[in-house]
LUMKOL-399186 format. One line per 4 residues: number of its first residue (from 0); their letters; for each residue x negated, y, z negated of N, C-alpha, C, CB. Coordinates in Angstrom, 1 decimal. Atoms other than C-alpha are relative to their C-alpha. Glycine has a CB too. Example, Ala and Ser with C-alpha at 12.3 -4.5 7.8 and 13.67 -1.06 7.14 Angstrom:
% residues 2
0> as> -0.9:-1.2:0.0:-12.3:-4.5:-7.8:-0.9:1.2:0.0:1.0:0.0:-1.2 ~ 0.9:-1.1:0.0:-13.7:-1.1:-7.1:0.8:1.1:-0.8:-0.4:0.5:1.4
% end
This chain:
% residues 86
0> mkkf> -1.4:-0.9:0.4:-23.7:-11.2:42.2:1.2:-1.4:-0.1:0.4:1.5:1.7 ~ -0.5:1.1:-0.5:-22.2:-15.0:42.1:0.1:0.0:-2.1:-1.1:-1.2:1.3 ~ 0.1:0.0:1.0:-23.7:-15.2:38.8:0.2:0.4:-1.1:-0.3:-0.2:0.0 ~ -0.2:-0.9:0.7:-23.5:-12.2:37.5:1.9:-0.2:-0.4:-0.5:1.5:0.9
4> likv> -1.7:-0.1:0.7:-19.5:-12.4:37.5:0.2:-1.1:-0.6:1.4:0.2:1.0 ~ -0.7:1.4:1.0:-19.4:-16.1:35.9:-0.5:0.6:-1.0:-0.5:-1.7:0.1 ~ 1.1:0.1:1.0:-22.1:-14.6:33.5:1.2:0.8:-1.3:-1.8:0.9:0.5 ~ -0.5:-1.5:-0.3:-20.1:-11.4:33.0:1.8:-0.6:-0.6:-0.2:0.7:2.2
8> siif> -1.3:1.3:0.7:-16.9:-13.9:32.7:0.3:-0.6:-1.4:-0.2:-1.3:0.5 ~ 0.3:0.3:1.5:-18.1:-15.9:29.8:-0.2:0.8:-1.0:-1.0:-0.6:-0.1 ~ 0.4:-1.3:1.0:-18.9:-13.0:27.9:1.3:0.4:-0.3:-0.8:1.4:0.8 ~ -1.0:-0.5:0.3:-15.8:-11.7:28.3:1.1:-0.9:-1.3:0.5:0.2:1.4
12> ifif> -1.0:1.8:1.0:-13.7:-15.2:26.9:-0.8:0.6:-1.4:-0.9:-2.5:0.7 ~ 0.8:0.2:1.9:-16.2:-14.9:23.7:0.3:1.0:-0.1:-1.8:-0.2:-0.5 ~ -0.3:-1.1:1.1:-15.8:-11.7:23.0:2.0:-0.3:0.0:-0.6:2.0:0.7 ~ -1.8:0.6:0.0:-11.5:-12.4:23.7:0.3:-0.4:-1.5:0.3:-1.6:1.2
16> ilfr> 0.0:0.6:0.9:-11.7:-15.1:21.7:-0.8:0.3:-1.7:-0.2:-1.0:0.8 ~ 0.4:-0.3:1.2:-13.8:-13.7:18.8:0.8:1.4:-0.4:-1.7:0.0:0.1 ~ -1.4:-1.4:0.1:-11.2:-10.5:18.7:0.6:-1.1:-0.4:0.8:1.0:1.6 ~ -1.1:0.4:-0.2:-8.6:-12.7:18.9:0.3:-1.1:-1.7:-0.1:-0.9:1.6
20> ftvi> 0.1:1.1:0.7:-9.7:-15.1:16.0:-0.4:1.2:-1.5:-1.2:-1.3:0.6 ~ 0.3:-1.2:1.0:-10.9:-12.2:13.8:0.9:0.6:-0.5:-0.7:1.1:0.5 ~ -1.2:-1.0:0.1:-9.1:-9.0:14.3:1.6:0.0:-0.1:-0.1:0.7:1.1 ~ -1.3:0.0:-1.1:-5.6:-9.9:15.8:0.4:-1.0:-1.5:0.0:-1.0:2.3
24> slin> -0.4:0.8:0.9:-5.9:-13.0:12.5:0.1:1.0:-0.9:-0.8:-1.1:-0.3 ~ -0.2:-0.9:1.1:-6.3:-10.2:9.9:0.8:1.1:-0.2:-0.9:0.3:-0.3 ~ -1.2:-0.6:0.2:-3.6:-7.9:10.7:1.2:-0.8:-0.1:0.2:0.9:0.9 ~ -0.8:0.7:0.5:-1.4:-10.7:10.7:0.2:0.1:-1.1:-0.2:-1.0:0.2
28> nyen> 0.2:0.4:0.9:-2.5:-11.9:7.8:0.8:1.3:-1.1:-1.4:-0.5:0.0 ~ -0.4:-1.3:0.5:-1.9:-8.2:6.3:1.8:0.3:0.2:-1.1:1.2:0.8 ~ -1.5:0.0:-0.3:1.8:-8.2:8.0:0.7:-0.5:-1.2:0.4:-0.8:1.2 ~ -0.5:1.8:0.8:2.6:-11.7:6.5:-0.1:1.0:-1.4:-1.7:-2.1:0.0
32> klsn> 0.4:0.3:1.0:1.6:-10.3:3.2:1.4:1.7:-0.5:-2.1:-0.3:-0.1 ~ -1.0:-1.6:0.5:3.4:-6.4:3.0:1.1:-0.7:0.6:-0.4:2.0:0.9 ~ -1.6:1.0:-0.8:6.9:-8.5:5.0:0.5:-0.6:-1.7:-0.5:-1.9:1.5 ~ -0.8:1.1:1.2:6.7:-10.8:1.4:0.3:0.9:-0.6:-0.8:-1.1:-0.9
36> flts> -0.5:-0.7:1.2:6.3:-7.8:-1.0:1.4:1.0:0.5:-1.5:1.0:-0.6 ~ -0.7:-0.6:0.2:8.5:-6.2:0.3:2.0:-0.7:0.2:-0.7:1.0:0.7 ~ -1.1:0.5:-0.6:11.4:-8.8:0.9:1.3:0.2:-1.5:-0.5:-1.9:0.7 ~ -1.2:-0.3:1.1:14.7:-8.0:-1.6:-0.3:-0.5:-1.0:1.4:-0.6:0.4
40> snid> -0.3:0.6:1.5:14.4:-10.5:-4.7:-1.8:0.8:0.0:0.4:-2.4:-0.3 ~ 1.1:-0.4:0.6:10.6:-9.2:-4.9:0.3:1.7:-0.6:-1.1:-0.1:1.2 ~ -0.1:-1.5:0.0:11.8:-5.3:-4.9:0.8:-0.5:-1.5:0.9:1.0:1.5 ~ -1.0:0.2:1.0:14.7:-6.7:-7.7:-1.2:-0.5:-1.2:1.5:-1.3:0.5
44> eikl> 1.0:0.6:0.9:11.7:-8.2:-9.8:-1.1:1.4:-0.2:-0.7:-1.4:0.8 ~ 0.6:-1.7:0.1:9.7:-4.6:-9.3:0.8:0.5:-1.3:0.5:1.3:1.5 ~ -1.0:-1.0:1.3:13.0:-2.8:-11.0:-0.2:-0.7:-0.7:1.6:0.6:0.1 ~ -0.2:0.6:1.5:13.4:-5.4:-13.7:-1.4:0.5:-0.6:0.2:-2.0:-0.2
48> eliq> 1.8:-0.3:0.2:9.4:-5.0:-14.0:-0.1:1.7:-1.2:-1.0:0.4:2.2 ~ 0.0:-0.6:0.3:9.9:-1.4:-14.1:0.8:0.8:-1.9:0.1:0.1:1.2 ~ -0.9:-0.3:1.1:12.8:-1.2:-16.6:-0.6:-0.3:-1.2:1.4:-0.6:0.1 ~ 0.2:0.6:1.7:11.4:-3.3:-19.4:-1.4:0.9:-0.2:-0.4:-2.3:-0.2
52> nikk> 0.9:-0.3:0.6:8.3:-1.3:-19.2:0.2:1.8:-0.7:-1.2:-0.3:0.9 ~ -0.3:-0.6:0.3:9.9:1.8:-19.6:1.1:0.0:-1.6:0.1:0.4:1.2 ~ -0.8:-0.2:1.1:12.3:0.5:-22.1:-1.0:-0.5:-1.0:1.5:-0.7:0.1 ~ 1.1:0.4:1.1:8.8:-0.4:-24.1:-0.6:0.9:-0.3:-1.0:-1.0:0.4
56> antk> 1.1:-1.1:0.4:7.3:2.9:-23.7:0.8:0.6:-1.0:-0.5:1.0:1.3 ~ -1.6:-0.6:1.0:11.0:4.3:-25.2:-0.1:0.0:-1.5:1.6:-1.2:0.2 ~ -0.1:0.5:0.6:10.2:2.5:-28.1:-1.6:1.0:-0.7:0.4:-1.3:0.4 ~ 1.3:0.0:0.7:6.6:4.0:-28.9:0.4:1.8:-0.4:-1.6:-0.6:1.1
60> ekil> 0.0:-2.1:0.3:6.4:8.1:-30.5:-0.6:1.0:1.1:-1.1:0.5:-1.4 ~ 0.5:-0.4:-1.2:4.1:8.8:-27.4:-0.1:-0.5:1.0:-1.0:0.3:-0.1 ~ -0.5:0.9:-1.6:4.2:8.2:-24.3:-0.9:0.2:1.1:1.4:0.7:0.8 ~ 1.7:-0.8:-0.6:1.2:10.1:-23.0:-1.3:0.8:-0.8:0.3:1.3:0.9
64> yked> 1.3:-0.4:1.0:-2.2:10.9:-23.7:0.3:1.9:0.4:-1.9:-0.8:0.8 ~ -0.7:-1.8:0.1:-2.2:14.9:-24.3:-0.8:0.0:1.0:-0.2:1.3:-1.3 ~ 0.3:-0.2:-1.5:-4.9:15.1:-20.6:1.4:0.0:0.7:-0.9:-1.3:0.7 ~ -1.3:0.0:-1.4:-1.9:13.7:-18.8:1.1:0.7:-1.1:0.9:-2.2:0.9
68> aeil> -1.4:-0.9:0.3:1.1:15.8:-20.6:-0.5:1.6:0.5:0.7:0.0:-2.0 ~ 0.0:-1.8:-0.9:-1.0:19.0:-19.7:0.1:-0.4:1.5:-1.6:1.1:-0.2 ~ -0.1:-0.2:-1.5:-1.0:17.8:-16.5:1.0:-0.3:0.6:-0.7:-0.5:0.6 ~ -1.4:-0.3:-0.8:2.3:16.8:-15.6:0.3:1.3:-0.4:1.3:-1.2:-0.4
72> gvfl> 0.3:-0.8:0.4:2.5:19.8:-17.7:0.4:1.0:1.3:-1.3:-0.2:-0.7 ~ 0.4:-0.9:-0.8:1.4:22.5:-15.3:0.8:-0.6:1.0:-1.5:0.3:0.2 ~ -0.4:0.7:-0.7:2.7:20.3:-12.6:1.3:0.4:0.6:-0.1:-1.0:-0.5 ~ -1.3:0.1:0.2:6.1:20.3:-13.4:0.3:1.7:0.0:0.3:-1.0:-1.5
76> rkil> -0.1:-1.6:0.3:6.1:24.5:-14.7:-0.6:0.3:1.8:-1.4:0.8:-1.7 ~ 0.6:-0.5:-0.6:4.4:24.8:-11.1:1.4:-0.3:1.6:-1.6:-0.7:-0.2 ~ -1.6:0.0:-0.9:7.8:23.1:-9.2:1.4:0.5:0.0:0.5:-1.0:-0.1 ~ -1.6:-0.9:0.5:10.4:24.7:-11.4:-0.4:1.2:0.4:0.6:0.0:-1.7
80> aeln> 0.9:-1.3:-0.5:8.5:27.9:-10.2:0.3:-0.1:1.4:-1.7:0.0:-0.3 ~ -0.2:0.5:-1.2:8.6:26.8:-6.8:1.7:-0.3:0.6:-0.8:-1.3:0.0 ~ -1.4:0.3:-0.7:12.5:25.6:-6.8:1.0:1.1:-0.8:0.5:-1.9:-0.3 ~ -0.9:-1.2:0.6:13.6:28.8:-9.0:-0.1:0.9:1.3:-0.8:0.9:-1.7
84> fk> -0.3:-0.9:-0.8:15.1:30.6:-6.1:0.8:1.4:0.0:0.4:-0.7:0.7 ~ -0.5:-1.1:0.8:16.3:34.1:-8.2:-0.6:0.8:1.2:-0.5:0.3:-1.7
% end
């Protein structure tokens, strides 16, 4: 019985260490990436990039492709129909 408990303890410790170095480290890595992505300076950069892309799109004659325009048109009509509370 004593040998069994020692073997089980060793296996448990090995599985715990394996879990710690794989799953927990991956979670910490993604958490750090997310926190770096959501910093205020990064959000300001994203806003500036978005504004620049909008300005660039405003200079074009057509912004959307025909299929995209049809899909957005149907979507907006449905939203307006739901918002019309007459």
